[in-house]
N, C-alpha and C positions, 0 to 999 in steps of 0.2 A: 900461349897462343898456338894455333894450329900450324904445323910445319908444312912447307911447300912439298909437292910431289904428287904421284898418282897412287896411287895406291890401288744387378742392380738389385740389389736388395734395397727396397724403398726405406727411407728413414724420414722421420718427421722433421719439418723445418718450418720456415715462414712462407709467405705468400699463401695461397690456398693449399698447395701441396708441394713439397720438395722431397726429393728422394736421394738417398745416399747409395748409389747403385753402380755396378760395373759399367759398370757402364763404360841497293852507284857515288888554276889548273886548266886547262883548255881541253878542246875536244881530243887532242892527241896526247893529253897529259897522262893517261893511265890505261893500262890494259892488264888483266890478270893472266897469269901464265897457264899454259897447257889447255887452252880452250879454243883450239883451231880445228878445222876440218869440217866435215859435212856428215850429219847424222842421218843414216838411212833408216834407223829404227823409228824416227819420229816424223816421217813424211806423210803419214796417214791424214793428218789434218789438212795439208796442202792439197793432197789428192782429192779429199772430200770437197774442199773449196773449189777446186778446178771443175769438178763434176757439177757443182751448183752453178758456176758461171756458164758452162755449156748449156745447161737446161734453160737458164734465164735468157741466154743469147738466142737459143733456138726459138723460144717463145716470142722474143722480140722480132725475129725475122718473120714469123708468121703474121704478127700484127702489122709489120711494115707492108708485107705483100697484100694483106687484106685491105689496107688503107689506099692502095693504088688502084684497086678494082672499082667498078661502078657500084654505087650504093643505092640500094632499093629505097624507094620513097617510103616504104612501110617499115624500114629498118627500125629496130628498137634497141635501147641500151641494155647491155648485159652486165651482170655483176662480174667483177674481176675474179678470174679463177685463181685457185691456189695450186702452185706447182710443188710437188714433193721434192725435197733436196736429199740426196743420199746422205746418210749419217756418216760422219768422219770419226776418226779416232779421238778418244778422250786423252788429251795431252796436258800434263802439269809439269811446269819447270820449277825445280826445287833449288833455292839459292845455295851457293857454295859456302865454305867456312868463312867466319869473320877473320880478317887479316889486318895486321897493323902496318900502316904506311911508314916507310923508312926513307925520308927525303924524296921529294917529287919535283925534280927540275922540269920546267916548262918544256914541252915538246918531246918528252920521253915517257916511257911507261914507268909507273911507280914500282918500286921493289918492296917486297913485304918481308918483314922480319918476324919469324915466329919466336915468341918469348915465353910461352907457357908450356909447362910440362903436363898440364892436366886438361888442355882443351880437347873436346870431343865434338865431332859433327856427325850426326846420325840422321838417316832418313827412314821413316816408317810409312807404310801405306797399305791400302786394301782395294781390291777390285771385286765387285759383287757378281754373282752368277746371273744368267738371263732367266726369263720366265720358264725356259725349258730346263733349267737346272744346270746349264753349261757355263763354265768359266770362259770368258773371251780371252783370246790371245793377248798377253800383257807382259810387261817387262819394266825393269829399271835400268837405265843406261846413262852413260856420260853424255854431255851435250854434243860431243863430236861423233856419237854413235857407238862408241865402245860399250859392249854389254857389261852390266854389273850383276843383275839378277834376272833370271827368267821366272816370272810368276806363274804363267800358264801358257801352254802351247796353243797354236791355232786349232780350234776344235773341228774345223771343217763346216760342212753344211749342217745347220741345226735340224734336229728331228723332233716331231711332235711328242710331247710327254703324255703317257697314259694317265698320269695323276699329277696333281700339283706338286712339284718337287720342293724339297727343302732349300731354303736360301743358303748358299755357300759363299765363301770369300777366299780369294787368292791373296796372300799377304806377303809383304816384305817387312821384316821386323828389325829395327835398329841396325841398318846397313851403314857401316862407316864409309864416309865419302870425303874426298879432298878437293872436289871441284863441283861445278854446277851439274846437276843430274836431271834426268827426265823420266817421269813416270807416265807410261802410255799404255792404253788399252784399246784394242781394235773394236770396231763396231760389229755387232752380231745381230743377224736378223733385221738389218737396216735400222737398228736402234743403237744410239750411242751408249757405250758402256758407262756404268756407274762406278766411279772410282774417286779416290782422294788420297792425298799424302801430306806429310809434314816433315820439315827439316828442323832439327833442334841443335843448338850450340850451347855448350856449357864450358866454363873455365873457372877455376878457383884461385888462380894466380895470374900474374901478368897484367899489362895495362888494359886488356880487353876482358877482364874477368866479369862474370855475370852470366845471365841466362838470356838467350834470344831464340825465338822460333818464328817460322813463317810457313804458311801453307804452300804446297806445290801449285803454282799459279798458271791459269789458262792464258795463253798468248792473246794479245789484243792489239789493235791499231790506235787506241785512244785510252790513255791512262792518267789518273790523277793521284798524286802523292802529297800528303800533308804532314808536316812535322819535322822537316829537316832543319839543321842548325849549323852554320859555318862560323860562328863567333869564336873568340879565343878559347882554346881548350876543347873545342868541339870539332869532330871530323865527320864529314858526310861524303860518301862515295856512292854515286849512282851506277848500278850495274844493269846494263841492257843486254838481254840474251835473246838469240834468234835460233829457234829449233827447227825452222822450216828450211826448204831448199831454195828459197827466194831471198835475195838481198833485201835488207830493210834500211831505209833512210829516215832517221829520226830527227825531229825538231823539238826543241824544248822551250816552253813558255815558263818563265820564272816570276814568281810573285813574292814580294817581301812586305814588311810592315809599312813601308813608305810608298808602295805601289809596284807596278810591274817593272821588272829589271831588264834593261836592254843589254844583253850580254853577247859581245862578238864571239863567234865560235859555237853558239848554241843551236845553229841550224845545219842541216845536211850531214848529220853524223851517220856514217855508214857502219852497219852491223852486218858482217858477212854471215852466210848460212853456217850454222853449227858453231857459232862463237859467242863470246860475251865481250862487250866493250864497257870499260870502266872509266868514269868521269869524276874527277875530284871536284865537287861542287864549289869549293872555295875559290877555284880558278875562274869560275863564271860569276859567282855572287859572293864575294868575301864579306865577312862581318855581318852576316844576316842571322839574327837569333830566331827569326820566324820565316821559314822559307817553304813555299809550296811549288810543286813541279807539275806541269801538264806536258806529258810526252805524247807526241803524235808520230806514228810510223806510216810511211808510204812504202808499199811493197809488202814484204813479209811481216806478219804480226810478231810482236816481241813481248817479253815480260820485263818489268822494271822493279827494282828493289833498291832502297837506300840503306847501306850499312852505316848506321849512326852510332858514334861513340863519344864519350865524355871523359876528359882527364882534368881534374882540378889540382894543378900543381903536380904532385907525385901520387895523388890519391885517385884510384879508378872510380869513375862516376857512372859506369854502366855501358851496355851495348845493346843495340836492338836492330832488327830488320824492319824498316818502314815499307809497307807494301801498299799497292793502290787500294783505294776505297771506292765507294759508289761515286758515279759521275755527279757533277753539280746538279742539284735539284732543290726544290723548295722545302724539302723535309729530309733530315738525316738522323739516323739512329745508331748509337754505339753502345754496346753492352760489354760486360766484363771489367768494369771499373772497380778496383779494390782500393779504397781510400784509407789512408793511415790516420792515426790520432791527430786531430786538427791542431791542438795546442803544441804538440811536439814538432809537427810539420812547420808551424809558423816560426818556431824558434830556429829551426834549421835554415829555412829560406831567408831569414834575416841576416845570416852570415854571408860575407862577400863570396861571390862565385856560386852560390847555391840557389839563385832565383828560379832556376828551371828544375829544382829538385822537389817539385810539388805537383799535385794533380791539376790539370788545366785542359781546356777545350780550345782548339784552334779552328777558325773559320776562314776559308779562302773564298773571296768573292771575285770571280773572273770578269764580270761585266762592269760597266762604268757606274751603274747605279748603286747607291748604298743599300745595305740590307738591314732592316730592323728584325732582329732574330729573337724569338722567344725560346728560352731554354728551360726544360723540365727534367727533373731528376727523380728517378723511381728506385726505391729500395725494396727490401724484403717485405716491409710492412706498409708500403704505399709511397705516395709522392712526398719528397722532402723539399723544404723551402731552400732556395738558392740564395746565399748572401748577395745583396745588391739588387734583389728583385727578379733576376732571371731574364730581363729584357735588355739587349745591347744593340748598338748600331755598329755594324761592320762596314767599313769604308769600301766602296767599290774598287776593284782592281788591286786589292791588297789583302794581307793576312792579319786577322785580329785574334788576339789571345784572351780568353776569358778564364780567370782564376776560379778554381773550385775550392779555394781555401775556406775553412770554416764549416765545411760539410762534415757531419758526423762520420766516424769510421764505419766502414761497411762496404758491401758490394752493391753496385748500382748499374742502372741503364740510364743513358741520357738521350733525350730526344730534343732536336732543335728544328724550328720551323720559321719560315719567312715567306714573303711574297716575291722575293728575288732569289734566284738560284745560287747555291753556294756548295762548296765541298767542306768536309770536316773530318777531324780525328781527335781522339781524346788521349791525353798522356796520364799514365799512372806511374807512381814511383815506389821504391822500397828502400828502407834504410833511414835512420833518424839521427845518426852520429856523424858530425863533420870530420872526425878523424878516422872514420872507417869507410869501407867500400859501400857504394850505393848503386842502385840499378834503376832502370826505367823501361817502360814499354809503351808503344802506341797502339791504341785500338782504333782501327779505321772504321768509318761508317760502312755498314754492310747492307746486304739485300734481305728482304723479308724471307723467312724460312718457308720452304715448300715441302716436297716429299722426297724421301730417299736421298738425303745428303750423307755422303760418307765423310765422317769427321774423324780423321786420324789424330791420335793423342800420343805425344811423346811419353816414353816410360820413365819412371823415376820421379821423385819429389812429390809435392802436393799438387794434384790436378783437379780442376773443377770445370763442370759445364755450367755456364751462366746464361740463363735465358731471360729475356725481358719482354713483357707485353704492355706497351705504353698506353694503349687505349682501352681495349676490352678483353674479355677472357679468351685464353688460348690453351689448347691442349698439345703438349709435346710428347711424342713417343720416342724413346731412345733405347736402342737395342745394341747390346755389347757385341763387339767383334774381338775374338781372342786370337792369340798368336798361333794357335793350332788350326786356324782357318774356319772355325765354327762361328755361326751367328747364333747367339744365345737368346734366351727368353727376353721379351720386351718388357719395359716398364714405362710408366707414363707419369707426367706431371701436369696437373690442372692448375694453370696460373691465372690468378685474378687480374683483371685489367688494372693497369697502373702499378704493377709490382714487378719484382725481379726474383727469380728462383735460382738457387745455387745447389748443384748436385755434385757431391764429392765422388771422384772416380777411384774405385778400389784398385789395388795392385793386381788382383787376380779374380777370376770367376771360374769356378770348377777346376781349380788347380792349373789354370792357364792364364798367362799375362794378358791384361786388357790392352788391346792395340788401338781401339777406336770404337765408334758407334755408328749405327745407321739412325739418322735423326729425321723425323717427319713432324710436321705441324699442321694443325687444323684450327678452325675458329678464326679469331681476329689476328691481325698482324703480330708476329713474334720474331725476335732476333736472337742470335746466339753467338757465343764466344767461348773458346777454351782458355781458361786462366791457369797459368803455371807459376808455381812458387817452390821454394826450397826451405824445408824446415830448418831453422837455425841460421839461415843466411839471408842477406838482403838481395835476393834474386827474384825477378818477376818477368813474365812473358805473357803475351796475349795473341791468340790466333782467331780471327773472326771466321765464322762458318761461311764457306764459299757457296755460291749458287749451285744447285743440283744439275744433273745431266739434262741436256736439252731434248733427248729422245730423237724422234724423226721430225726434222724441221720442215716448215712449209713457207714458201715465198709467194706473196701476192704479185701476179703478173698484171700490170696496168695496161689497159687498152686505150689507145689514143694519146693525147698530149697531157 
């Protein structure tokens, strides 16, 4: 366990083309140490938001004044104008290390006991240069504002380039951290910076051994997490982090297999600026094998991540960071599912305590109406039949689990659709021996790929980019970013509709370690995940590709009522 303190070379494959290229017990029950204060380095987002409020308020005042004046009989309806909102900083909050709870009396903070000599928590990330070839001011800092790494200084006013400059990257490579950290990049030329980061945790001993990773998450006021478990031997801690200068008041809606859970103490959770608040979910919803959380913040935006771990008697069953997925919708897609041999998996799950040691899909339906959900699975060579037919009824206001037992071993993308909105995530597992350590990972539903996603990839182990095109053909361009800050030559994968492509990430390109990729997609809808494994170990992790930078945003100013 981690101790407390501060401290492409294309290759043939399946689908049409694949390449092997460089490619958070009660609300006062818990709080992590060393996460107080106020972070000056990450206030850019709040400043940008305040600017947006001023612009929209000013426009509203003009509309109100106009409505009080006399109206001409010949007045005509005008289209609502778009008001440009100044771009804010690109901010990603990276989770802190996995920590083991050591006795959690109600009303006190949990104490954490580090018991691993091998645990490592590292953050890597990259920031891309602007169209003028200038790196925006960027940095990695602790949540309370203490600096860790300066990636690039403020370049000042941008100047016009005489020729199209080469794309550059400012990087932070394998920075060891012992708390929540923030990767931020300032806006340049009124365009939001393009950046991305990832936190990875590994341990080969202790109760929390395994591999877990999570992308550095953009703060939000509305978040959905699927996959938590508070049953015997399972520990789930919800960590809410506030990187803004505005206090956040968070309310939690909890959904289990039997319906919505009315939990005293799940409302009005204050998260002070520059801090993380930790909530042991078993204090709110004990004994829930299938638990989904809807976190809503009033005030400052927050990030949410569930540290989920399993201990079967004395045998470690893995650790993962469950992050928010796409908001409830009538269609959800998850990629990066690596399914083990079905016969061996069936034998393992038949043993007592191992029911959750197999691949499965969880569906959370927040509304009162039941959802009839059609599930389709796409492998390297096309759609695979799902045992049971692939059509299930998910009860409204509850969480339903759909087993993926019997699916042939391989890498997959799963698409689920219904006429009722739902949230979803898929669980993948590693390890087939009941007397040995096992691990698991949750792949949340993700957004459709667009252009210029910075996909940071943890170093070490076996790493794969997994892309799925559920419907029609899509083309994915993936360009390696190396630890020396260079953006290398691009490669492309042409993915046939209804298939999944898997691209192995090499350790190096041109004698420099691969830190990540710039990923862009064209054609039909495509989705992506970074799949992480360790050769010779039952370790697995999955990081869904986050939405790209928003650029310069525009807000429609409505006239009238």
